[in-house]
N, C-alpha and C positions, 0 to 999 in steps of 0.2 A: 318711290314710294314705297316703304316695304311691309308687304301680306303678313295675316296674322290671321290663322284662320278661328273662325268663332266658333269655340264650343262651351257654352254657358253651363253646361253641366255632364257631367259622371254617368258609371254605369248603363247601363242599356238601357233605362230611358232616355240618355244623353246619347246615345249612340242613335236612336231611332231618329230625337231628335237633327244627329249633327246629318244625318243621313237625307232629310228629306232636303234638306239645304245642302251637300256635299257638290252638286252639280256647278249651284249658281255659284258658290265658292271657290269652284276649279279656271271658273272663268275668268275671273277676277285673278287667282293664282296664276295663269298662264298668259299674264297681260303682262305681269309687273317686267320693272325694267330688269333687274338681276337675270330672271329667267328666260326672257327677248332675246338678253344681249347671249345668254349659253347656246340658245337653239338655232339660231344667226351663226353663230361661228361653227358649230358643227358642220350644216348642212351644207357653209360654207366652204370648208376645209377636209371634212374626214375623208374624202376620194383623195388627197394627197399626200394621205397617209398608207404607201404603197406596201409595209411591210408591220409586223406586230413590235418590231422594236421603234418604228417611225410612231406609231400610236403610244406606246406608255411613255416616250418624250416628249411629248404633248400635253399640260396636264391638266387644259384646257377641252383639248378631248378626249382626253380619259375619263375625266369627270361625269360627261356627257355619258359614254359608252358603258361606264360600270353602273351609273346612277339607270341604266334601260333596264338595269339585270338586278338592279337592290344590291348593287356590289360598290355601294361607292366609298362605305367603309374600307375598306381593303385597297383602296387607290395607292397608299407607300409602300405596297409588294410590289415594287417593277420586277425586280428580277422574276419570284411567282408566279407574276398576270405573265410576260413573256413568257414564259416557259408555256403555259397552256395552251396560248395564241399558237404559237409554233408548233406544236404537236397537232393542234389539231384535235378530231374525233374520231377519225375514219380508223386508227387501229383502235383493239378494245386495251388494249398496255396504253393507249395516252396517258398521258397525264389527270385531263380533265376526267377520264372516265374511270377513274381508280381515285378519285374524291368524293363523299359522303354527299356534295351538298350539289346536288344535280344542277343548281345554278350558272356553276364553272362550264358544263357542259353545252348549256341553252347558250352561252357567250361565246364558249372558244365555235362551234356553230355556227352559230349567225354572224360572225366575221369571216371566218370562212380561208385564216391566212393557211394554217395547217392542212387543211382536206383538198382532197381531189378539183375543188369545183374553184378554187384558188379565193381570193381575196373578193367579199363582196360591196365593199365599200364603193365600188363607182356604180352601184345600181341605187335609181333612185328610190325606185320603194320599200329598200333597203333601209338607205338614211334618214326616210321620212317614217317607217315603224319606230327607228330607234328612236328616235327625236319622238316623237309621241310617247313609247313607253317609258323614255327618261321624265317628261312632262308627269305623267300617272304618278311616280316615282318617287317625284320628287314634290307633288303634291304631299304625297303621302309622308315626308319627311318632315314635310311643314305641319303638318297633323300632328307627326309625335313627339312634335319638343313644345305642343301644348298638354298634349295626351300621348301617354304611349300604345296602352291599350286599343285607342280609336284607329291608331296606325296599325298594329296588330290585328286588326279585325279587317281592317280593307286590303289586306295583303293578302288575309287568307281569306277571302272570301272570292279571290282571283287567285290563287296558286291553286286551291281547294277544287274547281272548278278544271281547272290544265289536267290536274292528276290522277281526275276522277274519270274525267274522260281519255286519258290519256290507253295507249295500244299496252301499254304495258303495266296497268294497273294493278291486274292481280298479279303479278309477279315482286312487283317491284313496286307497288301503291306507296306501300305504310315505313319503307326502306326510304324511300322520296321525300314524306314528310318529317319522318325524323332525324334527315339529316340537314333538313333548313329550322333551326331554331326558331324562327319568326312564326312557321307554324308549325314547331312542336308544343311552342309554348299555348299556343289557343289551343291546342288539341288535348296536350294533358288538363288545361282547367278545364274542356268539354267532358271530360271524360273522369275529370273527376282524380286524376292521376299526381301524386307530388312526384317536384323533379328529382328527386331521389330513383327514379325508377330507372333513369339513363344508367346508373352504374351495372343494373345489373347486364347480363351474355344480351348480344342484341336480339336473337333469336326470339329469345324471351321477351322480350319487349313487345318485339312484333307478336306473339300471339297474346301478351296482354289488351294492347291497341286494340288487335281485332274482336278480344270477347268484349271488352268494356262497348266496345262499337255495336255491337250488335243489341246487345241489354238494353243502349239506352236512345240506338239510331236505325234498331231492324235489320244489321245486317255485317257481317266481318270483313265485308271489302269499301276501302275505302273509297269506289264506284256509289257507292248510297247517298255519296258526296255530288252524284250528279243531280241529284233532286235538291233545289235550291230554298223549300221549304226545310231540309235536313239542314244545310248550310246552317239559315238563318238560327236555327234551333241549335243548334254547335257552339253560335257567337252568343243565341243567351242563357244558354251555361255556363259558357269564358264567363259571363260578364257577370253573371250571380258569384261563381267561384271567386274572382278579383274580391268583390263587395264583401263574401263573406271575410275573406281573408284579411282584407283591409279596413272589414267597418265600416258605416255605413254612412254616406255619403247625405247632400241637403237633396239632392237629387231621386235618395230613393224614396219611391208611393209613401206617403202617410208615415215618414219617419220620424218626423218634428211631432206626429201626435204620440206617436207613441212612447219616444221620449219622455213627452209631458207627463202623462199617463205613470211613466214608470219610473219618475220623481230622477231622471238626469241621463244623460245624450249617452251610456254603456247599455250596450244591448250582445245578446249573445251571436252565436253563429246561427242557431235553432232557430232563435223569433228574427235574426235577417234573411234566412231561406223561404220562415214562411211567409213573413211580408210582403218580399222580391215575388215569389210564386204567387200568393194571394193577387198581387196588381196587373201581371203579365200574362198567366194562363187562362 
């Protein structure tokens, strides 16, 4: 049986409805036949991937390995992946350390092929953690097939907490956010920034993100998102910005009544914002 997430509504209201049922839906998802087969194959065979080359040459193993770090869309870049794994992260000039997307560093460090510690694939706790991470992110992929914004929100809530609580949050936090496109998309929406801001000098981008974060969330550092309330505020603002850009949906509270009163379905951005805010704050 194929799993289809139940997401009857869009927007922030739809997010809250989905969030209330996400744990139950996840339990159904992880028991779907394809997912069970993928996880069982990984658990039974990953210890045999003694080298980075072994891993990239087994597509079924690689699918789970990359998926555990949210990198499943890169599966066809075999030479790139092998180079990242073989160089590891111990040396400052290792390939993974030179990439702006910190997920590659986590991937290379996690598997350990190029590090002093050596491959971690024979350690049971690593296998189980990787399998669990794959399940979580594969569920998000399924959700994203129905509603991209919901997938972005799920990823944001998990990843922003890791950055906010990280040892390098003050020096590298904004760069980590800007380097991950899914995280950046949500943050730009939450801060009311256009995607074109990415064309500016990287340090100027960082300063702009910091100033806007202070304006809306009370702090210049991503450490402000240690507070789950701030994370939820960011998601609320992200969904609001999405509705302003795309127009109201049936899930926007009061939209049907306002449409009737206005004599048609068209609403301006300010009307959408005021309507949404009045129903959610």
